[in-house]
N, C-alpha and C positions, 0 to 999 in steps of 0.2 A: 082925486086925492085916495081912493083906493087903488087902484092904479102907483100911485108914487108910492103909497105903501107898500106896492109887492113890487115894486121895481128897487125898494131900498131894501127887501131885505134879501132879495135873491141877490142886491149889491153884496150885503154884509155876508152873507152866506159865501158867494163867491171869493168874496177877500181873505173869509175864514179859511176856504179851502185852498186859494191861491198861498194862504200862509203857512198852510199845512204843507203842504207842497213844495213851499220851499225851504220849509225847514225839513223835509225829505229829503229835497236835493242840496240842503246846508251838511245833511250827517252823510249824503251817499260820497257826498264831497271828502268830505272828514276820514269816511272810514278809505277809501281810494289815496286820500295820502301817508294815512296810518300803514295803507297796505305796499304803498310806495317807498314809504319809509324801511318796512321790515323785507322787504324783498330787496332792497340796495344792501343792508346789513348780511342777509344771505347770500349777496350775489360777493362782497367781501369777501366771506368765512369760505365759500368757495373759489375762489381765487385764489388764498392765500395756500387752499389744501390744495391744489393743483400745483400751485409753486412746489410746494413740497415735496410733491412725487416727482414732478422733473428734476429737482435740486437729485433726488434720493438716485434716479434711474443715471441721472450723470453720474453722479459720483458711482453707481455702480460700477457702469460703461469705464471709467477713469478707473479702479480698481483693480475693473478685468483687463485688463492695460498694461498693467503695471506688475502685474501679476504674470501678464505674457512674456514680456520685458525683463524680469528677476528670473524665469523659466529660463529665456535664451541666455542669461549669464553663469546657470547652476555649472556647468563643465570648462567655462570660461579662465583661460590660467594665467588671463593677463589681472582677472581680477585676484584668483588665488595668491599670483604674488604680490598684490597688491596688500591682501590682509596679510603677508610676512612683513613686508615695509610697517604698515601700523603698528605691528606687532613690534617690528622694532623700535620705532619710533616710542608706545607704551612704554620699553624694557629698557630704553634709555632716560626716557624720563624719571623710571620709579630707581634708576640706580643714580641718578642724578642725587635724587630724594634723598637715597641712603648713604652717599658721599657726605652731603650737606647736614644730615644728623650727625653725620658721623665724627667733621667738624664741628657743629656748635655745641655736642657736648660732651665736654671735657673732664667730668667729673662721673666721666661709667664705670661699671663696676668692669669684671673682668667676661661675667659670664655676657653680660649684655656688647660689651664692647667685640665678643667673640661671635655673637651670632649676626654681629652687622658685618663682621667682615666676611661669614658663612654668605649671606645674602648676597652682600658685593661680588663673589668669587662666583655664585651664581648666575647673577645677572649677567656677567662679563662671561663665563659660561656659551649664556644663552647667544648673546649680540655675535661670538664669535659661530655659530652655528648660521645664524644667518646675513652674516657679516657683506653679504654681495648688497645687500638691501640701505646697504647706507648710503641716502641720500636718491637711491633711485626708486621709483615705486613700481617695477619691474624688473630690478636685480640685474643681473647681469646681461641680460636681455636689451640693455639702451645699448650696450658696445657692439659693435659688429664682429662678428668673427676674423681672426688674423687671417691677413693674407700671405697663404704660404711661400715660400720662399723657394724659387724653382733654381734648380742648378742648372748651369749652363749646357746646352746639348751637343756632344761632342761625337755621338755615333747615333746607329739605328736606333739603340735602345730606349738611349734617351726621347725619341718621340713618342715612346710608351706611354714612359714617365708624365712625359707635356700632356700630353691628352687627359691623362688622367687627372691630372694639377688644374687644368682648365674645367675641368666637367667638377669637379671639387669649387673651383670660385664662382664657377655659374650659379652651383647649385647655393652658396652664399649667399652671395648676391639676392639669388630670388628666397632663401629664408628671411633676411631681411627685408627686401620689398612686400614678403606677405606680412611681416608683424606692424608695417608702416597702415597696412590697408584694414589689418585687425584693431588696429588703433582707431581709425577713422571710423570702423563700424562700430568702436565701442563706446566710442564718443557721440556718436549720433545716439546711438542708443538711451547713453546718459543723457543727454538733452532733452528728447524726449520725455524721458522718467520725470525729471527734475521737473518737465513744464507740467507732467501729470500732477505729480504732486502738491505743486504751489494751485493749480485749479483748484484741486480734492482741497486744499486749505481753505484756497478760498468758500468751498462748499460747505466744508466742518473745518473750523479751526480749531482743530485739536491739537495738543501738544508734542505727541508723539509725532505728526506730519511736520509741524513745524523743525523740532530733532532732523525726521529723515532730510528735509530739505536743503538742511544744513549741512547734513555729511555727503550728500549727493555734489551740491555746488564744490564743496572740498574736494571731495570725489574728481568732478569733473575738472576743475583746474587743474588739477594733479597731472593727470590725463592729456589736458591739452597741454604743458609745458613739458612733456613725455614725448608728444607726438611731433612738436615743434622740435627739440631737437631730432628724433627719431629723422623726421623728412629733410632735414639740414645735413646731417650725420649719411643717411643713406647716397644723398646728391654726389657728395665728396668720395665715401665707397664705393659706388657706382663708377664713375671716372675714374678712380684707380687701378678697378679691377679690369674696367676695358685696358686700360694704357697695359697691366701687367698680360691680359691676354694677346693684347696687339703685338708685343714682344716678344712673346713666347710664337706666336703664329710666324713671326718672321725667321726667326731663329728653325721652325718645324721647316718652312717652304726654302732657307739656305741647306740645310741637311738632305731636303728630299733631291736639292739641284744639286749634290756632293755625292750622294749617293746612285744618282743616271747618271752623272757622268763614271763614276768608278763604274757602273753594273757596264755602260756601254764601251769602258776601256777592256772590261774581263772578255767582251764578246767580240768584240776584236782579238783579240789576244786567241778566243776559242778557233775564231774563223784560221788567222793566220795558224794557229798549229795542225786544222783539218787539213790546209791546202799543203802544210809539209807532209802531213803521214799521206795525204794521197801520189805528194810528187815519188816520197820515197820509198812507196809501196814497188810503185816500176821497177827500180833499182833492186828487191832483194828477191829471188828466187826460191831463196826457202821462205816459210811462212815462221820459223823458230827466228828466225834473224829476224825480220820484222817487228815479230812480237816483241821480244827485247827493246829496239828501236821505237816503239812503239812506247815503252813501259819509261824507256826515258822521257822519251815529251811529255809524256803524261805527269810523272813528275817534275818534268822541268815550267812546267804549265803551273800544276799546284803550289810548287815556290815561289813562283813569279806573283801568282793572286795571294800567294800568303804573305809576301813580300809591302805589294799592295794597300792590302787592308791593313799591314802593319803602322806603317809611315802616315796612312791617311788617318787613321781612327787613335790614333794614339802621341798624345800631345808631347809627351819628352821620353824622348825616346832615350836619350843618357841616361834618366833613368830610371830606365827599365835596366839597359845592359850592365849598368853598376849594380842595380839587384842581383839580374843573371851571373855577375863577376862575383860576388859574395856567395852565392847558395851552389857556385859550380860545381866544386869539392860535394857540397854534399849528395849532388842532384846524382853525380858522376858515381857515388857509391850506391848509393841505394837503387839510381835504374841501371846499374853496370852491364845486367844480360840485354835491357833495349837497346845501350849504345854500342855493344861489342854488334849486336846483330842489327843495327845499322849500318856499321861498318864494314858488315860481313857484306849486307846488299850492297853496298859500295865497292866494296871488291869483284863481288858476284858481277855483276852489269857493267864495271870497266874490264873485266878480265876477259869474261866469257867464258869460261871454262864447265861452266852450266847455264844451260839454258832451257828457257820451257819446250818436251816436246823428248829433252835428253831420257836417258834408263840409267839408273843411278842407284847405286847402290850405298848402303848407309850403315855404319856400324855404333853401336853404342852399348857397350858390357858385351852381355851376350847377347842381347836383341841385334837382330840383323833385322835387312829387309831390300827389295828389290822390286823396284816401278819407275814409272812413267814420271817423272814432273811437272805436277800441273800449271803452277804459278808459284810466281816467285815476288810474292811482297816486300814491303821493308821489313817486316818482323822474321818470315818466317817462308820456309821451300815448302810447299803442299806435294805431296806426292800417293800417286794411286797405285796400288800392289799389285801386283800381276803374279800369275802362275808359274811359278821359275824355280830352280833347283834347289834353291833355298826353299822355298814353301814345303818340296818336295824332301827334302831330309832335315829341316829342324821346325817349322814353326808349321807345317801339315793344315794353312790354312790362308787363303790370299782375297784379295778385293779389299783390305780396310785404304784409309785412308790417312796418310801419315804425314802429320806437321813438322816437320824439320827447322829448329832455330835456325838463323840465318848463322848464328853465333860459333856454331858444330864446326867448322869450315877449317875452325884453327885450332879444335881440341880434340874432334875425333877425324875416325876416317870415311871420306867418302868418295869413293869409286865413279867414275863415268863410265858407261859402255857402249858410248854414243857419241864421244867428245868432238868436236869440227867436223871433220869429214868422214871419219871413221865410222862405220857403223855395224862393223862385224867386230867379233869377237873368237878369242882361240877357247873351244872346249873339249876335253876327253876324255875317253872311255878304258877301262882298263879291266884286263882279261886276262886270268890266271890258268896256267895250263900245267898238267902235270910233268915232273919229269921226262916222263917218258915219250912226251908227245912231240911232235915233228912242229918244230917251234918256227924254224923258217917258212915251212909252209902256211902255218898257220898267220905268222906274219907278214905273205905276200897278199893272202887272202884279205885280212884285214884292211893292209895299204889300197889294194884297190876297191876297196868299197868305201872308204874313204875318200877317194878320189874324184869316185863315179856319185857320191853323192853334195860333197862341198866344191866340185870344180865352178859354180856358176859365183859362190861366194868366194872363191880365190882371185877371180877375175877382179870380181866388182873389188874389192880389197888392194889388190896390185895397183887402180889407178888411184884409191883413195891416198893410196901411203905416197905415190908419186907429188900429189896436190901439197901432199902433206911434208914434205920437202922442202918448199920454201920457207915453213917456219917452225921445222923442229931438223934437228940432226939426226935421222934417221940409220942406221947401222945394218941393224938383223932384221931384211924388207923379205923374207922366205917366206911365201904364202903355199906350199903347196902342201899338202897334208904330212904329220911326221908322225912314225911309228920306232916305238922304242921297246928293246925288249930287258927287262930286268931278272937278277937273282934275284928271289924271297926265299925264305925259310919252307913257304908250304908248296913253294910251285916256280913257275916260270912264268912272270907277268909281265903281258904285253900290253903298251901304254901306247893307244895313238890317238894323235890331236889334228882336228881340223878348226876350219875356219867356219863360221853360222853367224847367220841374223841374231844381232844382238838381243830381238825382241821375240824371237822365236826359238830360242836354245833347245828348249826343252823338246820340242818337236821334231826336230831332227834327230835329237839325241835318242830319241823313242823309236825311229825309224831305224837306224844304223844300228842300235843295238839288236834289234829285232833282225835285220840282214847277215849280219855277222854271226848270232847264233845259230842261223839256220844254216847258213853255209858250213861252219865247225861241225856243225853234227852231220853233215854226210861225210865228213872224214872221217877212217876209221883208223887213223894214225894220232889224233887229236883227241886228245881229251880233257876239258875244262876240271878244269881242279876245285872242291870249293871242300869245306872241313868236316872231317870223316873222323870214324873212330874202327881198331881193327881189333877183334876179342878172341883170343889165345884160352881155346875151351882143354885141360889136360885132367886126365883120373885120377885122384889122388886123397889119399884119407886125411893128410894132413889142411888144416882151414887155411893155413898161411900157405898155401902154397908147393910146388914141387922142391922148390929151391929154401924151405927154410927148416927148419929141424929144431923143435922147441924140446927143452927136457920135460920126461911124463912126471917126473914128481910135480912137477909146477899145475900143472893140469887135478893133481888128488884131491880130494874134499878128505880136511881129516874129519874124523867121527866124532872124537871129543871136541 
């Protein structure tokens, strides 16, 4: 019984403890449920905070991307032009509003009407300044550069202009192609900026983003239209430029072929002229004759080349002849000396009375010069002055180069000392003797000296005159020295004449003068006369001489 009571007590105690434990367990479960609910709410708040942070980070990334894109647009010429296009549209709308206001308000005061008219005038002026943006977001850039009209190539100088035109057209094509690339790049960036703003608007739905999206969408559509127009135009424009360049290159090719043909003809003419010169050189014994023939060949060659070029590159030769016909009178007057020099050159070349190497004497007024002909050109004769008797008597200088116009042969005196085969000239020496001198003896001495020194030149002249008989009618052909005795107021003048080398006359003259002087000084009965004065001294008190008798009273002095 006691055991039953103890077992019952233990059972009750155990039940009580079990209930207590169960309550504790339930309380623990409740607390755990409450903790779970609290942690769920905290987790939700934490997720929301994380989402906000992620959105903020993404928004910042988008803003940075937008700022970077807009920084690239800072100096974009297309966007600057687009702003002018927007300004044009805005001003146009304002102008239409002003005009509508002016039409609707009929009972306006004069002052208000005047103000409206002024505003309309200002807006019209503003539109005129940016008129190129009418209907074009990028203004006149939407139109390709005009293709330059290239004239037909008719001469080698036209090739230079044609190449320059090709370079300009290629630059224009490249410029318009670069515009297409710029538009594509701009459209791509605008698309990225528009997408960025749309994503940003999703994250942060602000009104400013909405307005920006609308503006960018319109801007992109405008540039897409421009891009389509430019792309189509660029294709047509590029084909047109390629066609024009191809035509120009064909003309250049034809002109080069023509130049090569003309060059070949000129080379053939040069070869022929060289062969002719080489052949003729064998038949001329004197270099002077060959020089003149060489000049004629060169002139003929130059004339033929000039005619070849003239008829090859002048399209309308008859037109040129007509112009020259009308202008010939004025040209003849203005260039009279030139034409006369050319005609004189023709006379010199065809007649041959002056040749290169000849010694000539030119007289112009008081100026005289003797020299050797260095060259005979189309307009002048070039002479090198030598030391001659003219230099000794008049100029007192020599060695100068004279340029004598060819027209002088018609108006001035030109003497040739070495014309044709004749290379000698007569030179004379005059010696004055006193009246009491043995002039016959002096005459013989002078004749012997002249014969001695001029014998070689006399023989040469005799042969040269024999050759000249075939060309000229010669009468006086004596070549021996000549001595003349002439009576002059101050004595007997013995004039001796002899033949000498025309290129060295002064040298032989000096030698003969010294020989004559030395020979005459040895003779006692020969006296050389020269200007002298004789003074007679008489003793007399008359200052006017012994033959003068002057009244004494003329020399008296009146004391009063």
